[in-house]
N, C-alpha and C positions, 0 to 999 in steps of 0.2 A: 598351633592355634590356641587359641586362652584354653579352650576346654582338656589340652593332652597336658597341662600345667598339672603338677601334682596339688593334690588341695588337703590342707590341713583335717583334722576332725575338727572339730566344733564343740565347745562346750557352752553351759550355759552361758546368754548375754543379759546385762541388761536391756529394758523397753528400747526400741528404736524413737524415730523423729514421731510426732506427734501425726495419725491421719487424718484426714476429713472425717468427719465422723459417719457417714453413708456410706464406708469401707473401712474404718478400723480394725476388723476384724481381718484384715486381708493384709495390714500390715503390722501384726504381731509376731516378735522374732519365736525361732523357734531351735530347738537344739539341734543339731546334725550328728548323730552318731557316726562310727566310723565306715556302718554296715551303709551309709546313707553313701559318702562320698565314692564310697568304690561301684554302685548302682549308680551314680552321675558318671563315672568312666564309662562302665560300662553302652551304658545308652548312646553317651558320647562315638564313642568306637562304633556303635551300631549303624549311628545316621552315618557317619563315614564312610561305610563299608553299603547301606542305600545309596548314596550321593553319588558313589564312585559308578552306583549297577543305575544310576538313570531315575530311580526307583523316589522323587521326591515329596511325597506326601508321607511315604513311608520314614524318611528323611527327619524332613520337621518335624514328625512325631518325638522321634528319638530325641532328636535337639533340645524340645519341650521340655521333655523329661527330664533331662540330664540337667536343664538350665533349674528347674523345678528343684530337684533333687540338690542343687546345691548355689542358691541365688546369692551367695558373697562371690560367685565369679561375673563379676560386673561384665567384664566385656562380652562372658557368654552369653549374658542374658541382653545384653543390645543387640547384638547382635540375632539373637535367636526373636528377640520381639519384634526387631526392623521386619526380620522373616514374614512372621507371625500377622504382623501388620497389613507385608504387600497381600498377603493372601487372605486378605479380610480376615482375619480369627482376633478379635478388639478384645474380647472379653479373655481368653487365652491369657495375651500379652498382658492384659489388665492382671490379671492374677501372676503371672511372673514379675512385672518390673513393681508393684502393691508387697511383693514380700524381699527385694530386692531394696526397695525403697526401709524395709524396717530395718534393716541391718547398721548399726551408727555409727560406719564408714560410708555408708553410700553417698555415690559422686553427684555432683551437679547434672550429669550427664543423665541417670538415671532417671534424676526427678523430672530431666528436659522430655527425656522419652514418654515418662509417665503422663507430662502435661496433652503432647500430643494424640496419647491413645483416650485422655479426659473429651479434647476437644472433638474428637470424630465420634465419641458418642454423646457428645451433647451434653454432657455437664461438663459448664462451664465454668463454673465458680468451683468444684476440683482443678480441674486446669491453668485454671489463673493460681490459686494454689499453689498446685506444680511445679509452676514457671517461677514462682516469687521464691521459694524451696531450692529449687536451680538456681538462680542469681546467686542468693545467698550462700550456698556451698560452693560455687566457682565462679566469679564476680568476673572471672576474665574469660570466662567461654563464653560465644556468644547465643550457644544453641536456646539456654535459659530465658533469655532477651526475645529473641526470637519468638518462640513458641508464645508467650503471654502478650506479646507485642501482636501474636493472631489469635490469641484468645480474646482479650478485648477488644480487637475490630468486629469480629464475630459475634460479642457480646452488646455491640455497637456502641463502647464507652473508647469513642477516639481521641479526646485528649489525655484519656490513662494508655491508651494506644503511641502517641505521642509522646509524654512524659516518660514510657519505659526506652523509646528511641534515646531519647538523650541523656538519660542516665547511665546507659551502655557507652555512649558518647565520651563521656566524664571518663574513663577506663583509660589509661596512658599505656599501662604494658599490656600491650593487644600485639596482633602478629597482624600481616596483611590483609590476610583472609578475613579476619575481623572485622577489620577498618572499614574493605571492600563492600563486604555483603551487607553492614551497616548502611551502608550509604545504599545501595541497592533496594535496602527494606525503606528508606527513606525516600527516594523514588518512588517506591511500591504504596507508601502514603498519600503522595503527592497526588497520584493518579486515582485514587479512593476518594480524598478528599481536597476537590480544589477551592475549597477557600483558603487552604493552605499550602496553595501548592509554592506562590512566591517562599515561603519562609522552608518550606522544608527539600525546595531543590536549593537552597542556598548552603544550607548544612550537610544535604548531600554532597553539594561542590567543596564545601570545605573538607569532608573528610577523603577525599577520591585527592586532595592534593598534597593532604598526609598520605597516604598510602602514596607516592610518589618518591616520597623522600624515604619510606621504607626499602629493603633489598625484595626484589621483585625478580626475582632467578626464576621461577617457577612460571613459563611462559600460558597457562592457563590463569593467571592473575593475569597478568598482565594482559590478556586479551578482555577477560570481566569487566579491568579499569579504561580499556579503549571500548566496550559498548555500554557501559557506565555513562562516560563521556557519551557518547552519541546518545544514549536515552535521553540523557542530559541538555540535549540543543548542543551542546559546545563541539562543532563535527569537525572542528580545525584542531582541536584536541586529539578528539578521535582518531581521527585520520594518519596524522601525527604517528601515534602509536601503533595503528595497523599497520601503516608502509615500514614502520621499524620490526615488527613482528614477522611479516614478510622476508625480511632479510636474514632475519636469525632463523626460519624453521624450513631449510630447505628440504630435508627429509619426512617431511607431514602433509602429504600431496591434499587429504581430505582436510587437514584445518587450516591449509593455503587458500583452498578454492573458497574455504565458507571467509576470509577473510577479506578476498577479492569482490566475494559479492556483496559483502558489507561496505565495501569503499565503491563500488558501483553504486548501492543504494545512495550514498553519502552524495557521490557527485551527479547524480543524474537528480534527485532534489535540486540542487543546484543549478545546474542547467549546467553543468562543466560536461560538457557532452565529451571535449578531446578527452579528457582522466577517466571519464566511464569507460569511454570507449578501451581506453589501456587496460582498464581492471578485467572485462569482459573479455577482451581477446584474450587474457592471460588464463579464463577460465578454461575457455575453450579449446588451447592448447594443452592444458592440462588436462581436459576434461571434453573430447572433441564430441562427447553424447548430451551433452548440457542442452534440452532444449530452453531453460528460462535466460539460458545466456544468449544461445542466438535470438531468440523474444526482444530482448531489451536495444540487442543492437540493429534489429528491423525497425523497434521503435523509434532507436535516434534516427537509424537515414532515412528513415518516412519524414521524422520532425525536418531534417536540416535538407526537405526537397530533394533527398536520393531515391525514389520507385523503385528505379532499376535494383539498386545493392539492396532494401529495403524490401522487395519479394525475394530476394534468394535469400535470406536469413528464416522469411518468414515462414519457405517453403519448406527450409533444413527444420524449422519448430515443428512444421505440421508431419514432417517424415519420423520424428523422434519421438513425438507424441502427440499421436492423433486427437486422444479424446480432450485437446487440452482447445476449447472452441475460437477463443479472441483470434489467435491468428490465422484462421481462417477468413475472418473479416478481415482484417489488416491484410492481410494477402488480397483479395476481394477489389477492396481499395487502391493497392497500389497497380495492380492490374487496368482497375476503370483508369488511374492514372495516367498511364504509358500506353490508352487509346487501346485497347485489350481488353472490352465490355465483354466478350463471347468466353475468354477464359475466367473473366469473375464471375461470371455466372455456371462456370461451370465446376469453379470453385465453392461458390457458395451453394451449389447444388449437393456440394458434396454431404455441405456442413450442416441443410434440412434433412441428410438422411439420417443424419449423428444425433443432433441436438432439436428441442424442442421448439417450437415458431419460440423467435423472441423477438426484442425493438433490433438488433442492432443488423439480425438476418434477414428483416426487412427494409430498412433504411437501405442497408449495403446494397440489396438488389434492386430498390429504385435508385438510385445510382445510377447503377450498371444500365439500366435500362433506359435512363434520359441518354445517356453519354451513344445509346445507339440512337435517337432520336425517339425511341418508341415511347411518346410519353404515356398513352394508355395506360399500358405496361406499370408505365413508371408511377405516375398516381394511386393504380392501384393498392402497389409496395409501401407508397410514402404512408397510406388511410392505412394500411393493416399495422405501420409502425405508429402512427398516431395513436393509433386504440389501444394496442399493446403497451405504450408508455401509460396513457391517462392511467390504467389499470393497476399498474406495477411499478412506473416510476418517473412519475407528469417529471420530476426535472429535466426529463431527459429531451422533454420537447421545448428548444433554446431558440433563439431568436436564428440560429441557423439552417437548424430544422425548418422552418417557417421561410427562410428564404426561399432555399431549395424548393420546396414544396411549393411558392408560391413563382418563383420561375418556372415551372413547371406547366404550373394551371398557365401562366403565358404563350410558352410555347406550343399548347396544345389549342390557343385558342380560347379559350373561358379568360376572358379579361373579368367577369364578375368575381369569380374563384380566387385569380392572381392575385386583386383586392383586397380580398377578402385574409389570403395569409400574408400579405405583401403589410399589412397593419398588423396585422400579431408580432409578427418580427419588429415590428417598429415601437409597440408596446413592451414588448421585453429591451429592445434597444434602439431610444428615441434618438439616439445620435446614431445609429450606424447610418453612414454615408453610401454604401453601398444599396441600402434595401430603400433608402430617400431618392438615389440615382435612378434606380433601375424603376419604382414604381411611378416616379415624373415623366420619364423617358416612355411609359405603356401609355399613359394619361396622355401626352400630349403628342405622341403618333397614331394616338384614335383619336385627338380632338376631344378631350374631355378632360371636362377639371382642371383648365389650363392656368387659370392662377394659380390655385392647390399646386397642380405642379410646376410653376416656378419654385414658389415657397419652396417646398422641397429640394428641389434641387441646387436653390441658392444657398441651403445648407448645405450641401454634400460638396456646394463649391468652394464654400468660406472652410470648412475645416482639412479641403486638398485642395487648392488656390492652382498645382500644377499638374490637375489628375485630367489629360487628354478626354478622356471619354466624360467626365462630368462637362466640363466646357462647354464639349459637344449638345450634349442633354441640355446644357442653357440657351446656347444661341439656339437649337433647335425650337423650345418651346416659345424661344421673341419671336424666334417668327414665324410662327403656329399667333402668337397674338399680336400679329403683324406689326412686329417691329425690326423689320428685318435689318436697318441702319447700325440697331443697338448689338445685334443676334454676329453681323459680322465680325467685328471684335471676336468673340469668346470665339468663332470658330476660327480665325487667322489663327488665334493663338493653339486653340486645338492643332492645327496641322503644324505648327511648329514645334510642338513638342511631341508628336508623336513618331517614333523609331522606325515605324514600316508604315510605308504608305496603305492606306485602310479607305476602301470603296465607298462607303458609307460615308466618312467624311466630305470628301469630296463630290459627293453627292448632295451633302447639304448647302456646300458650298455652293453648288452649281447652281440650287436652287435659292440660296440668299440675293447670287448677283444677280439671276433675271429678274427678282423681286425687287430689284435695287435700277433695274433698265440697264444690266450688263450686259448686253449678250455672250460678248468676246470670253471674256471671262467666264460667264455660264460656261459656255460650248466648253474652253479649257478647263474645267473644274472637271463636267462630265467625262471629256474624253479620259482623263488621268483615271476615272469612276472605272472606267469603262477598262482601261488598260490594267487594272487591277483584280476587275472579276466581269466577267460577261453579264449584262444585265439586258431583260427585254426589254423596260419599263423606261431606263436610262437610256437606251439607245432610241426607242421611243422618243424621249423629249429633246435628244442634239437634232435627230432629224425635223422635230418641230419649229428646232431655232435655229434652220440651216446648219446645221453641222450636219457630217457624213460618217 
């Protein structure tokens, strides 16, 4: 270590660089007789012993005394000041660095560290002055630019901060670490000063291109380069670098896992599920206890309409991290989709015991009860979800939420409330064909607002002209408007487009044929309806029209 080097006795020296007025006395150079150097060595040795005995406070005190006795040992001063800063002993760090800065050969690194301390003490003018001196002493080292940049930003001098970065960018004899770190600073500036984002991102991109031309032997530098490209939004370039790193890092499992996670994030954001799954599966191969990887595998499976597969992944996530709430709700949604509402309610009950009441908990509970056809319970939980969302996050109350709420009230038989929530849905999504059709059909079925019903359903059919359900609804509302001839074509087209026989559709067709005084065709349609699903009312109609 630096403290083990022999230190020559120092003689009186000319005055060091001028210090800011507030701390000028701390910069005054001092004579260091041989006994001071001996004391420095003794304190350093004592510090090493304390550190070996894990007596960290005593070790730091002796390191501090060693550096104070010999401030020309700049490596020691930098190391001790770093430890003092970490332990929040800023005044002691300031004293050491100020003594070292008073030396004629004080390096830019000393002044850069001094700038950090001044900044943390809120002495921004002194921090700026120290940063300027650091750059003058060591223009090829980034620390001075970096600390001056931070000081200017803290002082709300945004243009001056940008000028510092531009000044650093002009340095030609710099290494890859300098260039990549400078690019990262430009990206940081872009986030903090959005008005300059386009300009500063372009400068960051230029630096990253410059870095690629340098010898990036160190994998950590290539990783930082990839992450900078990722932050810049150049995900293709970032992905290429990440994939290249995976080939070159066979023996660093933790770093590989991090890279797989970065790649998975890139592919998830671009909805490239195939490649995202490849990365996530690589993570669980290397770390089978990674709950986040299983969670995202579940998310992808659910998005791709594979609820059974998704349920397995979410269940694993819960086992590995039972304190993560989201997979409980996702698992419950999968179980509801798989027509297992009781399993969903059991999952949600576990969540209810572990986590505070929240929107997702109530929404998922409502969906499970709706699947069980226990619509009263479903309404209770939808109502609770609505109250929570209004108080905490109104954006959750989207058109889909109100559609579900309206459909549940319709099934409960409360058509007034159903209409209320469907109209809320349409206010948020005026072109929702699903809501247009549902509300229009509900009105038609109950002989309400038939003209409005026709208008809504026609909009739905216009947006999806081959949707059999919407064509059936339009035929049905025309029938209710006493226009069976116009209705017939829509119903026949709906029958043609339906893959599986539909009892309601054939029932409607029978009613329309009956209104057109075509009893044989009416009986044939009702017979087909009964073959799909027994229904006493249809059987009665068939009997009344001479059928068996």
